N, CA, C and O atoms as a Tripos MOL2 file, in Angstrom:
@<TRIPOS>MOLECULE
protein
  300   299    75     0     0
PROTEIN
NO_CHARGES

@<TRIPOS>ATOM
      1 N           1.4310   -3.2210   -3.5530 N.3       1 MET1
      2 CA          0.2890   -3.7330   -3.9440 C.3       1 MET1
      3 C          -0.6340   -3.7590   -2.9710 C.2       1 MET1
      4 O          -1.8290   -3.4830   -3.0820 O.2       1 MET1
      5 N          -0.0010   -4.1240   -1.9370 N.am      2 ARG2
      6 CA         -0.7860   -4.1920   -0.3550 C.3       2 ARG2
      7 C          -1.5230   -2.9170   -0.3140 C.2       2 ARG2
      8 O          -2.7520   -2.9780   -0.3490 O.2       2 ARG2
      9 N          -0.8690   -1.6320   -0.2360 N.am      3 GLU3
     10 CA         -1.5210   -0.5360   -0.2030 C.3       3 GLU3
     11 C          -2.4840   -0.0620   -0.9890 C.2       3 GLU3
     12 O          -3.4040    0.6100   -0.5250 O.2       3 GLU3
     13 N          -2.3640   -0.4090   -2.4920 N.am      4 LEU4
     14 CA         -3.5240   -0.2550   -3.4270 C.3       4 LEU4
     15 C          -4.7120   -1.0800   -3.0070 C.2       4 LEU4
     16 O          -5.7440   -0.4090   -3.0200 O.2       4 LEU4
     17 N          -4.8730   -2.2960   -2.6480 N.am      5 VAL5
     18 CA         -5.9270   -3.0600   -2.2170 C.3       5 VAL5
     19 C          -6.4470   -2.4490   -0.9450 C.2       5 VAL5
     20 O          -7.6440   -2.1690   -0.8810 O.2       5 VAL5
     21 N          -5.6300   -2.2120    0.0960 N.am      6 GLU6
     22 CA         -6.3560   -1.7820    1.2590 C.3       6 GLU6
     23 C          -6.6820   -0.1720    1.0570 C.2       6 GLU6
     24 O          -7.5480    0.1930    1.8530 O.2       6 GLU6
     25 N          -6.3490    0.5590    0.4530 N.am      7 TYR7
     26 CA         -6.8200    1.6980   -0.1470 C.3       7 TYR7
     27 C          -8.5020    1.7150   -0.7890 C.2       7 TYR7
     28 O          -9.4490    2.4570   -0.5240 O.2       7 TYR7
     29 N          -8.3840    0.6760   -1.6320 N.am      8 ILE8
     30 CA         -9.7080    0.4700   -2.2390 C.3       8 ILE8
     31 C         -10.8440   -0.2090   -1.2770 C.2       8 ILE8
     32 O         -11.9980    0.2070   -1.1730 O.2       8 ILE8
     33 N         -10.3530   -1.2090   -0.6720 N.am      9 ALA9
     34 CA        -11.4150   -1.4680    0.1990 C.3       9 ALA9
     35 C         -11.8860   -0.7160    1.5500 C.2       9 ALA9
     36 O         -12.9690   -0.8260    2.1260 O.2       9 ALA9
     37 N         -10.7320    0.1090    1.9060 N.am     10 LYS10
     38 CA        -11.0970    1.1790    2.9800 C.3      10 LYS10
     39 C         -12.1730    2.1420    2.6450 C.2      10 LYS10
     40 O         -12.9360    2.6510    3.4660 O.2      10 LYS10
     41 N         -12.1650    2.3650    1.2560 N.am     11 ASN11
     42 CA        -13.0970    3.6940    0.6670 C.3      11 ASN11
     43 C         -14.4720    2.7900    0.2590 C.2      11 ASN11
     44 O         -15.5020    3.4400    0.0820 O.2      11 ASN11
     45 N         -14.5240    1.5310    0.1260 N.am     12 LEU12
     46 CA        -15.9830    0.7410   -0.1630 C.3      12 LEU12
     47 C         -16.6550    0.6380    0.9470 C.2      12 LEU12
     48 O         -17.8820    0.7270    0.9540 O.2      12 LEU12
     49 N         -15.8520    0.4120    2.1690 N.am     13 VAL13
     50 CA        -16.4560   -0.5150    3.5860 C.3      13 VAL13
     51 C         -17.1340    0.9650    4.4620 C.2      13 VAL13
     52 O         -17.0240    2.1470    4.1370 O.2      13 VAL13
     53 N         -17.8410    0.3580    5.6500 N.am     14 ASP14
     54 CA        -18.4350    1.2760    6.8020 C.3      14 ASP14
     55 C         -17.4140    1.5190    7.6190 C.2      14 ASP14
     56 O         -17.3020    2.6280    8.1400 O.2      14 ASP14
     57 N         -16.4810    0.4750    7.8610 N.am     15 ASP15
     58 CA        -15.6400    0.3310    9.1420 C.3      15 ASP15
     59 C         -14.3010   -0.0250    8.5130 C.2      15 ASP15
     60 O         -13.8930   -1.1760    8.3600 O.2      15 ASP15
     61 N         -13.6120    1.1760    8.1380 N.am     16 PRO16
     62 CA        -12.5200    1.1700    7.4750 C.3      16 PRO16
     63 C         -10.8810    0.7440    8.5950 C.2      16 PRO16
     64 O          -9.6960    0.6960    8.2630 O.2      16 PRO16
     65 N         -11.4370    0.5510    9.7030 N.am     17 ASP17
     66 CA        -10.3760    0.1710   10.6900 C.3      17 ASP17
     67 C         -10.2340   -1.2180   10.5870 C.2      17 ASP17
     68 O          -9.1250   -1.6230   10.9340 O.2      17 ASP17
     69 N         -11.2510   -2.2960   10.1100 N.am     18 ALA18
     70 CA        -11.3590   -3.4020   10.2550 C.3      18 ALA18
     71 C         -10.7710   -4.0890    9.2000 C.2      18 ALA18
     72 O         -10.4960   -5.2890    9.1950 O.2      18 ALA18
     73 N         -10.5510   -3.1200    8.1210 N.am     19 VAL19
     74 CA         -9.7660   -3.7040    6.6910 C.3      19 VAL19
     75 C          -8.3600   -3.9140    6.9740 C.2      19 VAL19
     76 O          -7.5970   -3.0140    7.3230 O.2      19 VAL19
     77 N          -7.9390   -5.5200    6.7610 N.am     20 LYS20
     78 CA         -6.6890   -5.9680    6.9200 C.3      20 LYS20
     79 C          -6.1160   -6.5800    5.3890 C.2      20 LYS20
     80 O          -6.7790   -7.3770    4.7240 O.2      20 LYS20
     81 N          -4.9220   -6.1140    5.0170 N.am     21 VAL21
     82 CA         -4.3740   -6.9280    3.8800 C.3      21 VAL21
     83 C          -3.1870   -7.4460    4.2870 C.2      21 VAL21
     84 O          -2.3390   -6.6620    4.7130 O.2      21 VAL21
     85 N          -2.9160   -8.8080    4.2350 N.am     22 VAL22
     86 CA         -1.8520   -9.4380    4.4920 C.3      22 VAL22
     87 C          -1.3990  -10.0410    3.2150 C.2      22 VAL22
     88 O          -2.1000  -10.7170    2.4620 O.2      22 VAL22
     89 N           0.0510   -9.6760    3.0250 N.am     23 GLU23
     90 CA          0.8130  -10.3920    1.6050 C.3      23 GLU23
     91 C           1.7110  -11.4430    2.2750 C.2      23 GLU23
     92 O           2.3320  -11.3990    3.3370 O.2      23 GLU23
     93 N           1.5820  -12.5180    1.2280 N.am     24 ARG24
     94 CA          2.3640  -13.4900    1.5690 C.3      24 ARG24
     95 C           2.9430  -14.2350    0.0460 C.2      24 ARG24
     96 O           2.2590  -14.1680   -0.9750 O.2      24 ARG24
     97 N           3.7590  -14.6590    0.0690 N.am     25 GLU25
     98 CA          4.2610  -15.1500   -1.2460 C.3      25 GLU25
     99 C           4.3570  -16.6180   -1.2940 C.2      25 GLU25
    100 O           4.7630  -17.2510   -0.3190 O.2      25 GLU25
    101 N           3.9300  -17.2870   -2.6000 N.am     26 GLU26
    102 CA          3.9930  -18.7560   -2.4590 C.3      26 GLU26
    103 C           4.7430  -18.8680   -3.7160 C.2      26 GLU26
    104 O           5.2980  -17.8830   -4.2030 O.2      26 GLU26
    105 N           4.7940  -20.4450   -4.4530 N.am     27 ASP27
    106 CA          5.7090  -20.4970   -5.6750 C.3      27 ASP27
    107 C           6.1340  -19.2560   -6.2950 C.2      27 ASP27
    108 O           7.1340  -18.5790   -6.0580 O.2      27 ASP27
    109 N           5.0210  -19.0450   -7.2900 N.am     28 ASN28
    110 CA          5.0850  -18.1710   -8.2490 C.3      28 ASN28
    111 C           4.4530  -16.8020   -8.2950 C.2      28 ASN28
    112 O           4.5050  -16.0090   -9.2360 O.2      28 ASN28
    113 N           3.8070  -16.6370   -7.0570 N.am     29 ALA29
    114 CA          2.6490  -15.4200   -6.9780 C.3      29 ALA29
    115 C           2.7850  -14.9770   -5.5460 C.2      29 ALA29
    116 O           3.2450  -15.6890   -4.6520 O.2      29 ALA29
    117 N           2.3920  -13.8730   -5.4140 N.am     30 PHE30
    118 CA          2.1440  -13.1920   -4.2660 C.3      30 PHE30
    119 C           0.4930  -13.3310   -3.7160 C.2      30 PHE30
    120 O          -0.4120  -13.2930   -4.5490 O.2      30 PHE30
    121 N           0.3000  -13.4350   -2.7700 N.am     31 VAL31
    122 CA         -1.1380  -13.5790   -2.4750 C.3      31 VAL31
    123 C          -1.5760  -12.6940   -1.5090 C.2      31 VAL31
    124 O          -1.0340  -12.6350   -0.4050 O.2      31 VAL31
    125 N          -2.6680  -11.8840   -1.8840 N.am     32 LEU32
    126 CA         -3.0180  -10.5680   -0.9940 C.3      32 LEU32
    127 C          -4.2380  -11.0730   -0.2970 C.2      32 LEU32
    128 O          -5.2770  -11.1550   -0.9520 O.2      32 LEU32
    129 N          -4.2270  -11.3560    0.7290 N.am     33 GLU33
    130 CA         -5.4840  -11.6970    1.7120 C.3      33 GLU33
    131 C          -6.1940  -10.5940    2.3750 C.2      33 GLU33
    132 O          -5.8050  -10.0900    3.4280 O.2      33 GLU33
    133 N          -7.2720  -10.2240    1.7150 N.am     34 LEU34
    134 CA         -8.1430   -9.1080    2.1580 C.3      34 LEU34
    135 C          -9.0530   -9.4530    3.2210 C.2      34 LEU34
    136 O          -9.9860  -10.1760    2.8730 O.2      34 LEU34
    137 N          -9.0110   -9.1410    4.3300 N.am     35 SER35
    138 CA        -10.5290   -9.1880    5.3610 C.3      35 SER35
    139 C         -10.6010   -8.0180    5.7630 C.2      35 SER35
    140 O          -9.7420   -7.1520    5.9280 O.2      35 SER35
    141 N         -12.3330   -8.0540    6.0020 N.am     36 VAL36
    142 CA        -13.0760   -6.8180    6.3140 C.3      36 VAL36
    143 C         -13.8880   -7.3620    7.4320 C.2      36 VAL36
    144 O         -13.7430   -8.5310    7.7910 O.2      36 VAL36
    145 N         -14.7560   -6.5390    8.0070 N.am     37 ALA37
    146 CA        -15.7530   -6.7700    9.1790 C.3      37 ALA37
    147 C         -16.9440   -7.5550    8.4740 C.2      37 ALA37
    148 O         -17.3030   -7.2370    7.3400 O.2      37 ALA37
    149 N         -17.4850   -8.4850    9.1110 N.am     38 PRO38
    150 CA        -18.4720   -9.2140    8.6840 C.3      38 PRO38
    151 C         -19.7070   -8.3210    7.7520 C.2      38 PRO38
    152 O         -20.1780   -8.6670    6.6680 O.2      38 PRO38
    153 N         -19.9840   -7.3110    8.4030 N.am     39 ASP39
    154 CA        -21.1580   -6.5490    7.9690 C.3      39 ASP39
    155 C         -20.7060   -5.8280    6.5950 C.2      39 ASP39
    156 O         -21.5550   -5.4950    5.7680 O.2      39 ASP39
    157 N         -19.4390   -5.6230    6.4090 N.am     40 ASP40
    158 CA        -19.0030   -5.0750    4.9930 C.3      40 ASP40
    159 C         -18.5330   -6.0730    4.0040 C.2      40 ASP40
    160 O         -18.1580   -5.6260    2.9200 O.2      40 ASP40
    161 N         -18.4920   -7.3680    4.2030 N.am     41 MET41
    162 CA        -18.2050   -8.4460    3.3140 C.3      41 MET41
    163 C         -19.0030   -8.4410    1.6810 C.2      41 MET41
    164 O         -18.5800   -8.9510    0.6430 O.2      41 MET41
    165 N         -20.2420   -7.6990    1.9060 N.am     42 GLY42
    166 CA        -20.8160   -7.8280    0.6070 C.3      42 GLY42
    167 C         -20.8110   -6.6810   -0.0160 C.2      42 GLY42
    168 O         -21.3850   -6.5850   -1.1010 O.2      42 GLY42
    169 N         -20.0500   -5.4170    0.6590 N.am     43 LYS43
    170 CA        -19.8920   -4.4290   -0.1560 C.3      43 LYS43
    171 C         -18.5750   -4.6150   -0.9670 C.2      43 LYS43
    172 O         -18.4420   -4.1120   -2.0830 O.2      43 LYS43
    173 N         -17.6190   -5.3490   -0.3680 N.am     44 VAL44
    174 CA        -16.4820   -5.5310   -0.9610 C.3      44 VAL44
    175 C         -16.4450   -6.8030   -2.2150 C.2      44 VAL44
    176 O         -15.6290   -6.8090   -3.1360 O.2      44 VAL44
    177 N         -17.3560   -7.6850   -2.0330 N.am     45 ILE45
    178 CA        -17.9060   -8.5660   -3.0790 C.3      45 ILE45
    179 C         -18.7020   -8.3210   -4.1830 C.2      45 ILE45
    180 O         -18.5760   -8.8290   -5.2970 O.2      45 ILE45
    181 N         -19.6470   -7.4020   -3.7650 N.am     46 GLY46
    182 CA        -20.6390   -6.9820   -4.5620 C.3      46 GLY46
    183 C         -21.7810   -7.9670   -5.1550 C.2      46 GLY46
    184 O         -22.0110   -9.1230   -4.8010 O.2      46 GLY46
    185 N         -22.2440   -7.4270   -5.8600 N.am     47 LYS47
    186 CA        -23.4740   -8.3880   -6.5510 C.3      47 LYS47
    187 C         -22.9220   -9.1440   -7.6940 C.2      47 LYS47
    188 O         -22.4540   -8.6430   -8.7170 O.2      47 LYS47
    189 N         -23.0160  -10.3080   -7.4380 N.am     48 GLN48
    190 CA        -22.4470  -11.5740   -8.4840 C.3      48 GLN48
    191 C         -20.8730  -11.4400   -8.5550 C.2      48 GLN48
    192 O         -20.2010  -11.8950   -9.4800 O.2      48 GLN48
    193 N         -20.3210  -10.6940   -7.3570 N.am     49 GLY49
    194 CA        -18.8980  -10.6770   -7.4560 C.3      49 GLY49
    195 C         -18.4260   -9.5970   -8.4170 C.2      49 GLY49
    196 O         -17.4160   -9.8010   -9.0910 O.2      49 GLY49
    197 N         -19.0860   -8.4880   -8.5130 N.am     50 ARG50
    198 CA        -18.5500   -7.6290   -9.5630 C.3      50 ARG50
    199 C         -17.5130   -6.9350   -9.0150 C.2      50 ARG50
    200 O         -16.4810   -6.8080   -9.6730 O.2      50 ARG50
    201 N         -17.6210   -6.3940   -7.7630 N.am     51 ILE51
    202 CA        -16.8360   -5.2940   -7.2760 C.3      51 ILE51
    203 C         -15.1400   -6.4270   -6.9090 C.2      51 ILE51
    204 O         -14.0030   -5.9890   -7.0830 O.2      51 ILE51
    205 N         -15.3980   -7.5560   -6.5080 N.am     52 ALA52
    206 CA        -14.2270   -8.3160   -6.1880 C.3      52 ALA52
    207 C         -13.3030   -8.4390   -7.6110 C.2      52 ALA52
    208 O         -12.0940   -8.3320   -7.8200 O.2      52 ALA52
    209 N         -14.3880   -8.6960   -8.4210 N.am     53 LYS53
    210 CA        -13.8040   -8.8060   -9.9800 C.3      53 LYS53
    211 C         -13.1910   -7.7840  -10.3910 C.2      53 LYS53
    212 O         -12.1990   -7.9910  -11.0890 O.2      53 LYS53
    213 N         -13.5600   -6.4620  -10.1090 N.am     54 ALA54
    214 CA        -13.0920   -4.9960  -10.5030 C.3      54 ALA54
    215 C         -11.7350   -4.8710   -9.7970 C.2      54 ALA54
    216 O         -10.7560   -4.4340  -10.4020 O.2      54 ALA54
    217 N         -11.6690   -5.3350   -8.2500 N.am     55 ILE55
    218 CA        -10.3260   -5.0220   -7.5300 C.3      55 ILE55
    219 C          -9.4220   -5.9210   -8.0810 C.2      55 ILE55
    220 O          -8.3080   -5.5060   -8.4000 O.2      55 ILE55
    221 N          -9.7450   -7.1720   -8.2560 N.am     56 ARG56
    222 CA         -8.6960   -8.2030   -9.0520 C.3      56 ARG56
    223 C          -8.0980   -7.4200  -10.3940 C.2      56 ARG56
    224 O          -6.8960   -7.3220  -10.6420 O.2      56 ARG56
    225 N          -9.0290   -6.9540  -11.1010 N.am     57 THR57
    226 CA         -8.7150   -6.7020  -12.3540 C.3      57 THR57
    227 C          -7.6380   -5.3880  -12.4010 C.2      57 THR57
    228 O          -6.6830   -5.2160  -13.1580 O.2      57 THR57
    229 N          -8.1260   -4.5690  -11.3580 N.am     58 VAL58
    230 CA         -7.0370   -3.4370  -11.0000 C.3      58 VAL58
    231 C          -5.7850   -3.7900  -10.6910 C.2      58 VAL58
    232 O          -4.8320   -3.2020  -11.2020 O.2      58 VAL58
    233 N          -5.6290   -4.7880   -9.8200 N.am     59 VAL59
    234 CA         -4.5160   -5.2040   -9.3400 C.3      59 VAL59
    235 C          -3.6560   -5.9470  -10.4740 C.2      59 VAL59
    236 O          -2.4340   -5.8390  -10.5730 O.2      59 VAL59
    237 N          -4.5220   -6.7630  -11.3650 N.am     60 LYS60
    238 CA         -3.9750   -7.1760  -12.4080 C.3      60 LYS60
    239 C          -3.1210   -6.0740  -13.3330 C.2      60 LYS60
    240 O          -1.9160   -6.1580  -13.5660 O.2      60 LYS60
    241 N          -4.0470   -4.9910  -13.8220 N.am     61 ALA61
    242 CA         -3.3960   -4.0920  -14.6120 C.3      61 ALA61
    243 C          -1.9090   -3.3050  -13.7410 C.2      61 ALA61
    244 O          -0.8180   -2.9880  -14.2140 O.2      61 ALA61
    245 N          -2.3740   -3.2000  -12.5050 N.am     62 ALA62
    246 CA         -1.1600   -2.4550  -11.8920 C.3      62 ALA62
    247 C           0.1210   -3.1280  -11.8430 C.2      62 ALA62
    248 O           1.1330   -2.5210  -11.4920 O.2      62 ALA62
    249 N           0.1350   -4.5520  -12.2320 N.am     63 THR63
    250 CA          1.1350   -5.5120  -11.9300 C.3      63 THR63
    251 C           1.5840   -6.0910  -13.1090 C.2      63 THR63
    252 O           2.3970   -7.0100  -13.2110 O.2      63 THR63
    253 N           0.9640   -5.4540  -14.0560 N.am     64 SER64
    254 CA          1.1740   -6.2740  -15.6130 C.3      64 SER64
    255 C           2.7040   -6.3520  -16.2230 C.2      64 SER64
    256 O           2.9900   -7.0070  -17.2250 O.2      64 SER64
    257 N           3.5600   -5.6420  -15.5170 N.am     65 LYS65
    258 CA          4.8660   -5.9090  -15.9590 C.3      65 LYS65
    259 C           5.6380   -6.4870  -15.0630 C.2      65 LYS65
    260 O           6.7540   -6.9070  -15.3680 O.2      65 LYS65
    261 N           5.0410   -6.6000  -13.6080 N.am     66 ALA66
    262 CA          5.9140   -7.4800  -12.6790 C.3      66 ALA66
    263 C           6.0250   -8.9110  -13.1430 C.2      66 ALA66
    264 O           5.2130   -9.5270  -13.8330 O.2      66 ALA66
    265 N           7.3620   -9.4030  -12.5620 N.am     67 SER67
    266 CA          7.5690  -10.8100  -12.9260 C.3      67 SER67
    267 C           6.9030  -11.8320  -12.2220 C.2      67 SER67
    268 O           6.8170  -12.9480  -12.7360 O.2      67 SER67
    269 N           6.4120  -11.5940  -11.0950 N.am     68 LYS68
    270 CA          5.3870  -12.3440  -10.2280 C.3      68 LYS68
    271 C           3.9120  -11.8390  -10.3780 C.2      68 LYS68
    272 O           3.5700  -10.6880  -10.6540 O.2      68 LYS68
    273 N           3.0670  -12.9670  -10.1340 N.am     69 LYS69
    274 CA          1.5500  -12.7190  -10.4800 C.3      69 LYS69
    275 C           1.2260  -12.4370   -8.7110 C.2      69 LYS69
    276 O           1.7960  -12.7170   -7.6570 O.2      69 LYS69
    277 N          -0.0160  -11.7280   -9.1200 N.am     70 TYR70
    278 CA         -0.6840  -11.0290   -7.7230 C.3      70 TYR70
    279 C          -1.9050  -11.7840   -7.6710 C.2      70 TYR70
    280 O          -2.6410  -11.6880   -8.6530 O.2      70 TYR70
    281 N          -2.3020  -12.5950   -6.6110 N.am     71 ILE71
    282 CA         -3.7910  -12.9480   -6.6050 C.3      71 ILE71
    283 C          -4.2090  -12.1110   -5.3500 C.2      71 ILE71
    284 O          -3.3730  -11.6530   -4.5710 O.2      71 ILE71
    285 N          -5.5770  -11.9410   -5.2070 N.am     72 VAL72
    286 CA         -6.2360  -11.2510   -4.4540 C.3      72 VAL72
    287 C          -7.3770  -12.4490   -3.9920 C.2      72 VAL72
    288 O          -8.0330  -13.1670   -4.7460 O.2      72 VAL72
    289 N          -7.3860  -12.4140   -2.3820 N.am     73 GLU73
    290 CA         -8.3920  -13.3920   -1.9130 C.3      73 GLU73
    291 C          -8.8810  -12.5820   -0.9050 C.2      73 GLU73
    292 O          -8.2420  -11.7980   -0.2040 O.2      73 GLU73
    293 N         -10.2720  -12.8740   -0.8840 N.am     74 ILE74
    294 CA        -11.1210  -12.1680    0.0150 C.3      74 ILE74
    295 C         -11.6780  -13.2380    1.1100 C.2      74 ILE74
    296 O         -12.2410  -14.3150    0.9090 O.2      74 ILE74
    297 N         -11.3370  -12.5920    2.3380 N.am     75 ILE75
    298 CA        -11.3300  -13.6890    3.3900 C.3      75 ILE75
    299 C         -12.3800  -13.3310    4.4090 C.2      75 ILE75
    300 O         -12.5780  -14.0650    5.3770 O.2      75 ILE75
@<TRIPOS>BOND
     1     1     2 1
     2     2     3 1
     3     3     4 2
     4     3     5 am
     5     5     6 1
     6     6     7 1
     7     7     8 2
     8     7     9 am
     9     9    10 1
    10    10    11 1
    11    11    12 2
    12    11    13 am
    13    13    14 1
    14    14    15 1
    15    15    16 2
    16    15    17 am
    17    17    18 1
    18    18    19 1
    19    19    20 2
    20    19    21 am
    21    21    22 1
    22    22    23 1
    23    23    24 2
    24    23    25 am
    25    25    26 1
    26    26    27 1
    27    27    28 2
    28    27    29 am
    29    29    30 1
    30    30    31 1
    31    31    32 2
    32    31    33 am
    33    33    34 1
    34    34    35 1
    35    35    36 2
    36    35    37 am
    37    37    38 1
    38    38    39 1
    39    39    40 2
    40    39    41 am
    41    41    42 1
    42    42    43 1
    43    43    44 2
    44    43    45 am
    45    45    46 1
    46    46    47 1
    47    47    48 2
    48    47    49 am
    49    49    50 1
    50    50    51 1
    51    51    52 2
    52    51    53 am
    53    53    54 1
    54    54    55 1
    55    55    56 2
    56    55    57 am
    57    57    58 1
    58    58    59 1
    59    59    60 2
    60    59    61 am
    61    61    62 1
    62    62    63 1
    63    63    64 2
    64    63    65 am
    65    65    66 1
    66    66    67 1
    67    67    68 2
    68    67    69 am
    69    69    70 1
    70    70    71 1
    71    71    72 2
    72    71    73 am
    73    73    74 1
    74    74    75 1
    75    75    76 2
    76    75    77 am
    77    77    78 1
    78    78    79 1
    79    79    80 2
    80    79    81 am
    81    81    82 1
    82    82    83 1
    83    83    84 2
    84    83    85 am
    85    85    86 1
    86    86    87 1
    87    87    88 2
    88    87    89 am
    89    89    90 1
    90    90    91 1
    91    91    92 2
    92    91    93 am
    93    93    94 1
    94    94    95 1
    95    95    96 2
    96    95    97 am
    97    97    98 1
    98    98    99 1
    99    99   100 2
   100    99   101 am
   101   101   102 1
   102   102   103 1
   103   103   104 2
   104   103   105 am
   105   105   106 1
   106   106   107 1
   107   107   108 2
   108   107   109 am
   109   109   110 1
   110   110   111 1
   111   111   112 2
   112   111   113 am
   113   113   114 1
   114   114   115 1
   115   115   116 2
   116   115   117 am
   117   117   118 1
   118   118   119 1
   119   119   120 2
   120   119   121 am
   121   121   122 1
   122   122   123 1
   123   123   124 2
   124   123   125 am
   125   125   126 1
   126   126   127 1
   127   127   128 2
   128   127   129 am
   129   129   130 1
   130   130   131 1
   131   131   132 2
   132   131   133 am
   133   133   134 1
   134   134   135 1
   135   135   136 2
   136   135   137 am
   137   137   138 1
   138   138   139 1
   139   139   140 2
   140   139   141 am
   141   141   142 1
   142   142   143 1
   143   143   144 2
   144   143   145 am
   145   145   146 1
   146   146   147 1
   147   147   148 2
   148   147   149 am
   149   149   150 1
   150   150   151 1
   151   151   152 2
   152   151   153 am
   153   153   154 1
   154   154   155 1
   155   155   156 2
   156   155   157 am
   157   157   158 1
   158   158   159 1
   159   159   160 2
   160   159   161 am
   161   161   162 1
   162   162   163 1
   163   163   164 2
   164   163   165 am
   165   165   166 1
   166   166   167 1
   167   167   168 2
   168   167   169 am
   169   169   170 1
   170   170   171 1
   171   171   172 2
   172   171   173 am
   173   173   174 1
   174   174   175 1
   175   175   176 2
   176   175   177 am
   177   177   178 1
   178   178   179 1
   179   179   180 2
   180   179   181 am
   181   181   182 1
   182   182   183 1
   183   183   184 2
   184   183   185 am
   185   185   186 1
   186   186   187 1
   187   187   188 2
   188   187   189 am
   189   189   190 1
   190   190   191 1
   191   191   192 2
   192   191   193 am
   193   193   194 1
   194   194   195 1
   195   195   196 2
   196   195   197 am
   197   197   198 1
   198   198   199 1
   199   199   200 2
   200   199   201 am
   201   201   202 1
   202   202   203 1
   203   203   204 2
   204   203   205 am
   205   205   206 1
   206   206   207 1
   207   207   208 2
   208   207   209 am
   209   209   210 1
   210   210   211 1
   211   211   212 2
   212   211   213 am
   213   213   214 1
   214   214   215 1
   215   215   216 2
   216   215   217 am
   217   217   218 1
   218   218   219 1
   219   219   220 2
   220   219   221 am
   221   221   222 1
   222   222   223 1
   223   223   224 2
   224   223   225 am
   225   225   226 1
   226   226   227 1
   227   227   228 2
   228   227   229 am
   229   229   230 1
   230   230   231 1
   231   231   232 2
   232   231   233 am
   233   233   234 1
   234   234   235 1
   235   235   236 2
   236   235   237 am
   237   237   238 1
   238   238   239 1
   239   239   240 2
   240   239   241 am
   241   241   242 1
   242   242   243 1
   243   243   244 2
   244   243   245 am
   245   245   246 1
   246   246   247 1
   247   247   248 2
   248   247   249 am
   249   249   250 1
   250   250   251 1
   251   251   252 2
   252   251   253 am
   253   253   254 1
   254   254   255 1
   255   255   256 2
   256   255   257 am
   257   257   258 1
   258   258   259 1
   259   259   260 2
   260   259   261 am
   261   261   262 1
   262   262   263 1
   263   263   264 2
   264   263   265 am
   265   265   266 1
   266   266   267 1
   267   267   268 2
   268   267   269 am
   269   269   270 1
   270   270   271 1
   271   271   272 2
   272   271   273 am
   273   273   274 1
   274   274   275 1
   275   275   276 2
   276   275   277 am
   277   277   278 1
   278   278   279 1
   279   279   280 2
   280   279   281 am
   281   281   282 1
   282   282   283 1
   283   283   284 2
   284   283   285 am
   285   285   286 1
   286   286   287 1
   287   287   288 2
   288   287   289 am
   289   289   290 1
   290   290   291 1
   291   291   292 2
   292   291   293 am
   293   293   294 1
   294   294   295 1
   295   295   296 2
   296   295   297 am
   297   297   298 1
   298   298   299 1
   299   299   300 2
@<TRIPOS>SUBSTRUCTURE
     1 MET1         2 RESIDUE 1 A MET
     2 ARG2         6 RESIDUE 1 A ARG
     3 GLU3        10 RESIDUE 1 A GLU
     4 LEU4        14 RESIDUE 1 A LEU
     5 VAL5        18 RESIDUE 1 A VAL
     6 GLU6        22 RESIDUE 1 A GLU
     7 TYR7        26 RESIDUE 1 A TYR
     8 ILE8        30 RESIDUE 1 A ILE
     9 ALA9        34 RESIDUE 1 A ALA
    10 LYS10       38 RESIDUE 1 A LYS
    11 ASN11       42 RESIDUE 1 A ASN
    12 LEU12       46 RESIDUE 1 A LEU
    13 VAL13       50 RESIDUE 1 A VAL
    14 ASP14       54 RESIDUE 1 A ASP
    15 ASP15       58 RESIDUE 1 A ASP
    16 PRO16       62 RESIDUE 1 A PRO
    17 ASP17       66 RESIDUE 1 A ASP
    18 ALA18       70 RESIDUE 1 A ALA
    19 VAL19       74 RESIDUE 1 A VAL
    20 LYS20       78 RESIDUE 1 A LYS
    21 VAL21       82 RESIDUE 1 A VAL
    22 VAL22       86 RESIDUE 1 A VAL
    23 GLU23       90 RESIDUE 1 A GLU
    24 ARG24       94 RESIDUE 1 A ARG
    25 GLU25       98 RESIDUE 1 A GLU
    26 GLU26      102 RESIDUE 1 A GLU
    27 ASP27      106 RESIDUE 1 A ASP
    28 ASN28      110 RESIDUE 1 A ASN
    29 ALA29      114 RESIDUE 1 A ALA
    30 PHE30      118 RESIDUE 1 A PHE
    31 VAL31      122 RESIDUE 1 A VAL
    32 LEU32      126 RESIDUE 1 A LEU
    33 GLU33      130 RESIDUE 1 A GLU
    34 LEU34      134 RESIDUE 1 A LEU
    35 SER35      138 RESIDUE 1 A SER
    36 VAL36      142 RESIDUE 1 A VAL
    37 ALA37      146 RESIDUE 1 A ALA
    38 PRO38      150 RESIDUE 1 A PRO
    39 ASP39      154 RESIDUE 1 A ASP
    40 ASP40      158 RESIDUE 1 A ASP
    41 MET41      162 RESIDUE 1 A MET
    42 GLY42      166 RESIDUE 1 A GLY
    43 LYS43      170 RESIDUE 1 A LYS
    44 VAL44      174 RESIDUE 1 A VAL
    45 ILE45      178 RESIDUE 1 A ILE
    46 GLY46      182 RESIDUE 1 A GLY
    47 LYS47      186 RESIDUE 1 A LYS
    48 GLN48      190 RESIDUE 1 A GLN
    49 GLY49      194 RESIDUE 1 A GLY
    50 ARG50      198 RESIDUE 1 A ARG
    51 ILE51      202 RESIDUE 1 A ILE
    52 ALA52      206 RESIDUE 1 A ALA
    53 LYS53      210 RESIDUE 1 A LYS
    54 ALA54      214 RESIDUE 1 A ALA
    55 ILE55      218 RESIDUE 1 A ILE
    56 ARG56      222 RESIDUE 1 A ARG
    57 THR57      226 RESIDUE 1 A THR
    58 VAL58      230 RESIDUE 1 A VAL
    59 VAL59      234 RESIDUE 1 A VAL
    60 LYS60      238 RESIDUE 1 A LYS
    61 ALA61      242 RESIDUE 1 A ALA
    62 ALA62      246 RESIDUE 1 A ALA
    63 THR63      250 RESIDUE 1 A THR
    64 SER64      254 RESIDUE 1 A SER
    65 LYS65      258 RESIDUE 1 A LYS
    66 ALA66      262 RESIDUE 1 A ALA
    67 SER67      266 RESIDUE 1 A SER
    68 LYS68      270 RESIDUE 1 A LYS
    69 LYS69      274 RESIDUE 1 A LYS
    70 TYR70      278 RESIDUE 1 A TYR
    71 ILE71      282 RESIDUE 1 A ILE
    72 VAL72      286 RESIDUE 1 A VAL
    73 GLU73      290 RESIDUE 1 A GLU
    74 ILE74      294 RESIDUE 1 A ILE
    75 ILE75      298 RESIDUE 1 A ILE
C-alpha cells in the first residue's frame, strides 16, 4: 500500500524526489505518513481537501478485503 500512495503523490507534485511515505503499525491499523516538499503541500491536499480525500478513498478501496485498516496522514 505504501507504493500506491507514493506513486499517486509523485504524480501530483513538482518535486517527486521529496515524496516520502512511512508505514507504521498501530493497534488495529497501519498508518501511512505521507510527506512532501512544503511547496507541493497544496497540490497533495487540494481545494477543501478533495485530493487528500480522494487518496484516502483509493487506499480504502484497495484494502477493503484486508483484515487491518489503513489510515493516510499527510504531514
